[in-house]
C-alpha positions, -999 to +999 in steps of 0.1 A: +308+139+290+289+106+291+281+094+256+247+086+242+246+055+221+216+049+197+206+017+180+195+021+144+167-004+135+135+002+153+151+030+173+166+058+153+148+044+122+113+032+129+118+002+105+143-025+099+170-014+074+177-050+063+141-056+054+141-022+036+172-032+017+156-065+007+124-050-004+141-024-025+164-050-040+133-071-049+118-042-066+149-029-084+173-058-087+154-091-083+180-112-101+209-099-080+188-106-048+181-142-060+218-147-065+225-142-027+193-158-014+211-189-002+234-167+020+204-159+042+210-193+058+246-185+066+263-161+090+241-131+096+269-105+093+280-119+059+245-119+046+240-082+056+272-073+038+260-091+007+227-074+009+244-040+012+264-049-019+233-056-039+215-025-028+223+006-006+192+022+005+187+060+002+187+072+039+165+102+028+136+077+021+137+061+055+113+070+083+130+084+115+119+084+151+115+120+160+115+114+197+149+097+194+163+123+172+153+149+197+172+130+224+203+130+202+200+167+194+195+175+230+226+155+240+247+172+213+235+206+226+248+196+261+281+188+246+277+150+249+291+127+221+264+107+203+272+074+187+253+051+163+260+015+171+240-009+150+237-046+139+231-032+104+259-033+080+286-007+084+278+008+049+242+013+058+249+028+092+274+052+076+249+064+051+222+071+078+248+088+100+260+111+072+224+119+063+215+129+099+249+147+104+252+147+142+270+114+152+304+115+167+311+080+156+294+051+138+298+014+142+280-015+124+283-051+114+315-057+094+307-088+074+322-110+101+308-099+134+271-092+138+270-063+162+240-073+180+230-084+217+260-098+235+284-088+208+272-053+209+273-053+247+309-065+247+319-039+221+304-010+242+319-023+274+353-025+258+350+011+243+333+030+271+332+007+301+302-005+321+278+022+333+297+048+313+272+053+285+234+057+279+218+034+254+186+037+234+172+005+219+138-012+213+141-049+212+147-081+233+182-083+218+191-050+235+188-063+270+224-073+274+234-038+264+209-020+287+222-040+316+257-025+311+244+011+304+240+038+331+206+048+316+184+022+296+163+042+271+135+020+259+119+030+227+083+019+218+087-014+237+058-036+247+048-038+283+064-072+289+098-061+276+097-029+296+089-047+328+120-070+322+142-040+316+129-022+347+137-053+367+173-055+354+183-019+352+185+008+379+177+037+356+151+034+328+136+060+305+106+051+283+103+068+249+070+063+231+047+035+237+033+005+217+000+008+201-031-008+215-047-039+199-076-017+186-052+007+170-032-021+154-064-036+141-073-003+124-038-001+109-041-036+095-076-026+080-060+004+064-031-016+051-054-042+035-075-012+020-107-028+032-125+003+019-113-007-015-132-039-014-162-019-024-149-021-060-155-058-060-193-053-058-188-052-096-188-090-094-226-089-088-232-070-119-238-099-143-263-114-119-283-082-114-281-073-152-295-107-161-322-104-133-309-136-117-309-129-079-316-163-065-299-175-033-275-198-051-264-172-076-260-146-048-239-170-027-216-177-057-213-140-063-205-134-026-178-160-026-163-144-056-165-111-039-146-124-009-120-141-030-113-111-051-112-088-020-085-110-003-065-112-036-069-075-040-055-068-005-026-091-012-017-070-043-022-038-024+004-050+001+027-059-028+021-025-044+029-007-011+062-026-008+072-018-044+062+018-041+075+025-007+100+054-016+073+070-038+047+067-012+070+083+014+074+113-009+037+117-015+016+142+005-010+116+017+003+082+009+032+086+033+007+081+061+000+046+049+007+020+077+038+004+061+051+035+045+049+055+077+065+026+097+034+022+119+034-015+110+064-038+109+075-042+072+085-078+078+048-086+084+038-075+049+052-105+029+037-130+053+003-114+053+005-110+015+011-148+010-016-158+035-042-136+019-034-149-016-035-185-005-069-181+011-082-163-020-071-193-040-088-218-018-121-199-020-118-197-058-115-235-060-151-237-046-165-219-076-167-230-113-133-236-131-135-204-151-134-183-118-099-194-107-087-185-141-102-151-139-087-146-104-053-157-118-056-133-147-065-104-123-035-112-101-011-113-131-025-080-144-022-063-111+013-075-105+024-063-140+006-030-132+025-027-098+059-035-112+058-019-147+026-005-162+017+020-135+049+040-145+039+041-182+016+068-195-017+055-211-008+018-204-016+024-168-051+037-173-058+010-199-047-016-173-068+001-145-099+000-168-091-036-176-090-046-139-124-031-133-137-050-164-121-082-153-142-080-121-174-080-141-163-110-162-153-128-129-188-122-116-201-140-148-175-167-143-185-173-106-222-177-115-220-191-150-239-160-164-224-147-197-214-110-199-234-093-228-216-073-254-236-042-242-223-046-206-188-051-219-188-020-241-204+001-213-179-011-187-150-006-210-157+031-217-169+040-182-140+023-164-115+040-187-130+073-178-127+066-141-091+053-145-081+085-162-099+105-136-077+088-110-045+101-129-061+134-136-067+140-099-032+130-090-016+152-117-038+182-108-028+181-071+008+176-080+008+206-103-010+228-078+014+217-051+044+227-072+058+193-070+082+195-099+083+186-135+071+150-133+048+130-111+070+105-092+063+069-100+040+079-130+046+086-166+027+119-168+040+155-171+021+187-161+015+194-198-006+162-200-034+177-180-054+190-210-051+157-228-062+137-197-092+160-194-102+153-230-097+116-228-117+112-196-146+133-209-146+114-242-146+079-225-173+089-200-197+102-227-190+073-248-204+051-220-235+072-220-238+067-258-236+029-253-263+031-226-285+051-250-280+025-279-287-004-255-320+013-243-330+019-278-322-016-289-343-048-289-325-067-262-341-048-234-376-061-244-368-095-230-358-082-196-380-051-191-417-046-195-415-008-196-381-002-213-389+036-219-382+042-182-346+032-188-341+064-207-338+081-174-304+064-169-289+085-196-294+120-181-285+106-146-253+091-160-245+124-179-249+144-147-228+120-126-199+118-151-199+155-157-198+161-119-169+136-115-149+153-143-156+187-127-144+176-092-114+159-107-105+191-126-108+210-092-086+185-074-115+176-051-118+139-062-108+110-040-079+091-054-102+063-064-135+074-082-153+042-075-147+044-038-156+081-040-189+072-056-198+049-028-192+075-002-204+106-019-241+116-011-248+130-045-234+099-062-254+077-039-286+097-048-278+092-085-275+055-079-308+054-060-326+073-089-310+049-114-323+019-093-358+034-092-358+038-130-347+001-134-374-011-111-400+009-129-389-005-162-391-040-148-426-037-135 
């Protein structure tokens, strides 16, 4: 029977196993990865072998191409042998083949020969003979192999490559199709978490709280907003790369563009660096204190991504701190000092929302019967009651701070009718109580701030609060 030969990277697996290996090594063994960095400029096969020695990826965490696996299973059912022949290192190819369990033979790069392009074509011709095998691949480097195959199976190839293969090969089968430009743009927007930029509206808080809404102040706040948004997207990408295995095990996060393989993983580091550089350039256009706040935010988010997000309590303290840093950054961008009242209110409210984020994750995890511990986090199912108490206490403390502020003398310099501000307390009590209730039911969006900006009831509460503030200011 005519054998079916499958490529690994981009074909059997939707991503590149070398990139996957490098990212996992960066997250788990950065010093060992650094020790072999110079080998990246040497022979490719030797570098792949060194990478495999540093870290062997778990094949269960990879994303597989279902259409290609179906082809392989159909071939096996017909009695045809199925081979995995890849430029990936032999150790990685062996692990993937063992995980899938249906390959007749496995061949990969051996530390000396990079089994790719012409080298792979020569290997297959020697083993099977020209026109005596079918081959599934996805890239320009597979063209020499397709030319020798009886059937060229082209997987998710762009139109230009597909046209070349059709011109060179008598029999061509197309599996899947590349995404349109519009679909790709939507995937990038999701990867950058553009919807999360809404949290950076907090940079406008000092200006609005001080009633300074002139054009110059608003422009400075807007520049700060853009800089923080770009920096935040850079960190989201870093977080996605570090959390890749955990995201793929998550019920919803596995659909993220890089976790699902919808976007090329190798693009993430380039995009991450570009966004961070652009954010830094914008920061330099603002007062000197602002770049320092942006740098603090970046350091804190990186420490959160690599270490603190896995530590109970530390993670929510850091999340609350990141929200509060945004408020201080708004003050740094405009030169408006943040009042102690605003600091105290923000500290308790944001701690409440950070705990709600974990409470939601743990509630859904427990109800889904996920196990004894939330993956990638430091919380156990028995922590649910404590998290409920902590979030409620923090939220209601923020209401107390608001009440003390309204009853204090500082409001007289900003508001002509400060009694109207008392309406903020019951509105805030209602909103926090509702958020806590929804989180307890497992009905809260992963991020409460983004939830608030999309939820009609929350928007109504915000509108009523704005009316109260306007009445107080008249």
